[in-house]
C-alpha positions as CSV (number, residue, x, y, z in Angstrom):
1,M,114.8,-154.6,66.8
2,A,114.2,-151.2,65.6
3,T,112.6,-148.7,67.9
4,P,108.9,-148.0,66.9
5,N,108.7,-144.6,65.1
6,V,106.0,-142.1,66.9
7,Y,104.0,-142.1,63.5
8,D,103.8,-146.2,63.4
9,M,100.2,-147.4,63.6
10,V,98.0,-150.4,63.1
11,L,94.5,-150.0,61.7
12,E,92.1,-152.9,61.7
13,R,88.6,-153.1,59.8
14,S,85.9,-155.5,59.4
15,F,83.9,-155.3,56.1
16,D,80.8,-157.2,55.2
17,A,82.4,-158.5,51.9
18,P,84.2,-161.2,50.7
19,R,88.0,-161.5,51.0
20,E,88.5,-161.8,47.2
21,L,86.6,-158.3,47.0
22,V,88.6,-156.3,49.6
23,W,91.9,-157.7,47.9
24,K,90.8,-156.6,44.6
25,A,90.0,-153.2,45.9
26,W,93.6,-152.7,46.9
27,T,94.8,-154.0,43.6
28,D,92.7,-153.1,40.8
29,S,93.5,-149.6,39.7
30,E,89.7,-148.7,38.9
31,M,88.6,-149.6,42.3
32,L,91.7,-147.8,44.0
33,T,91.1,-144.6,42.3
34,Q,87.4,-144.7,44.0
35,W,88.7,-144.9,47.6
36,W,92.3,-143.9,47.9
37,G,92.8,-140.8,50.0
38,P,90.9,-138.7,52.5
39,K,87.2,-138.0,52.2
40,N,86.5,-135.5,49.4
41,F,89.8,-136.5,48.0
42,T,89.9,-137.4,44.1
43,N,92.7,-139.2,42.1
44,P,93.3,-137.7,38.9
45,V,96.3,-139.9,38.3
46,L,96.8,-143.3,39.7
47,Q,98.9,-145.9,38.1
48,A,99.6,-149.3,40.1
49,N,101.6,-151.8,38.5
50,V,100.6,-154.4,41.3
51,R,103.5,-157.0,41.2
52,E,106.5,-157.6,43.4
53,G,109.0,-154.8,42.1
54,G,106.1,-153.0,40.3
55,K,105.5,-149.2,41.1
56,I,102.7,-147.4,42.5
57,Y,102.3,-143.6,41.7
58,I,99.2,-141.6,43.0
59,E,98.3,-137.6,42.8
60,M,95.7,-137.2,45.2
61,K,93.8,-134.1,44.8
62,A,92.5,-132.2,47.9
63,P,88.9,-130.1,47.5
64,D,91.0,-126.9,47.5
65,G,92.8,-128.1,44.3
66,T,96.1,-129.2,46.1
67,V,97.7,-132.1,44.6
68,Y,99.7,-134.3,46.9
69,P,101.9,-136.7,45.0
70,M,103.1,-140.0,46.6
71,A,105.0,-143.0,44.9
72,G,106.0,-146.2,46.2
73,E,107.0,-150.0,45.3
74,Y,105.1,-153.2,45.7
75,L,107.5,-155.5,47.9
76,A,105.3,-158.8,48.3
77,L,101.9,-160.3,47.3
78,A,100.2,-163.3,48.4
79,P,96.9,-163.2,46.9
80,P,94.4,-162.7,48.6
81,E,95.9,-162.8,51.8
82,R,98.8,-160.1,52.1
83,L,100.0,-157.1,50.4
84,V,103.2,-155.2,51.3
85,F,104.5,-152.1,49.7
86,M,106.6,-149.1,50.5
87,S,105.2,-145.6,49.8
88,G,105.8,-141.9,50.6
89,A,104.9,-138.4,49.8
90,L,106.8,-136.6,47.3
91,D,108.3,-132.8,47.6
92,A,108.1,-130.4,44.8
93,H,111.1,-131.8,43.4
94,G,110.0,-135.7,43.3
95,R,112.1,-136.5,46.4
96,Y,110.4,-138.3,49.2
97,M,109.7,-136.5,52.2
98,F,109.2,-139.7,54.0
99,E,109.0,-143.5,53.5
100,M,106.9,-146.3,55.1
101,I,106.4,-150.0,54.7
102,N,102.8,-150.9,54.5
103,T,101.7,-154.6,55.3
104,V,98.1,-155.4,54.6
105,T,96.5,-158.6,55.4
106,F,93.1,-160.0,54.7
107,Q,91.5,-162.6,57.0
108,A,88.2,-164.3,55.9
109,V,85.8,-164.8,58.9
110,G,82.4,-166.3,57.5
111,S,81.1,-164.0,54.8
112,T,83.3,-161.1,56.3
113,T,86.9,-159.8,55.8
114,V,89.1,-158.5,58.5
115,M,91.7,-156.2,57.3
116,R,94.6,-155.3,59.0
117,L,96.9,-152.2,57.8
118,E,100.2,-151.9,59.5
119,V,102.3,-148.8,58.8
120,K,106.0,-148.2,59.7
121,V,107.7,-145.2,59.0
122,T,111.3,-146.0,57.9
123,A,112.7,-142.8,56.8
124,T,112.0,-139.1,57.3
125,T,113.1,-135.7,56.3
126,P,112.7,-132.3,58.3
127,M,109.4,-131.8,56.1
128,A,107.7,-135.2,57.1
129,P,106.2,-134.5,60.5
130,Q,103.7,-131.9,59.1
131,H,102.4,-134.4,56.7
132,L,102.8,-137.5,59.3
133,Q,100.7,-136.1,61.6
134,G,97.5,-136.4,59.8
135,M,98.3,-139.8,58.5
136,R,96.1,-141.8,60.9
137,E,93.0,-139.6,60.2
138,G,93.9,-139.7,56.5
139,W,94.0,-143.5,56.4
140,S,90.8,-143.8,58.6
141,Q,89.2,-141.6,55.8
142,S,90.3,-143.7,53.3
143,L,89.4,-147.0,54.9
144,D,85.8,-145.5,55.3
145,R,85.7,-145.0,51.5
146,L,87.0,-148.6,50.9
147,Q,84.5,-149.8,53.2
148,A,81.5,-148.0,51.5
149,L,82.9,-149.2,48.3
150,V,83.3,-152.9,48.7
151,E,80.1,-153.3,50.9
152,K,78.1,-151.3,47.9
153,S,79.8,-153.7,45.4
154,Y,78.9,-156.9,47.3
């Protein structure tokens, strides 16, 4: 068994929205654009071909105008229960600074959805730590935005 990376994490959220809607927010490009990234970030470019082997590419734009590109690939889908994708931040030359496997599960509990996000960092470069140290906060803010979106849509 591999030793856990210091950056590996698990986040869990309960949404006052049906599982199908929370799933759609993760798999529909229009909805993804509205919540992906930390607070006050936008996504001027978001391409998501949500199928096994399909690619994801997002350019997150910070309030100061800095663009943070990320890319990845969808590895497994079991609608509306489980989504697995590899992703990582790209450097100025389009190379991965780190790679991680993201496993998202969606459990219907009455009229709510319990979502669990498990992130396992699988590869890093010397540039990775400065970006990974804010990953938990970035994901937390993204999930805040996701929660606001799905609960407003429901």
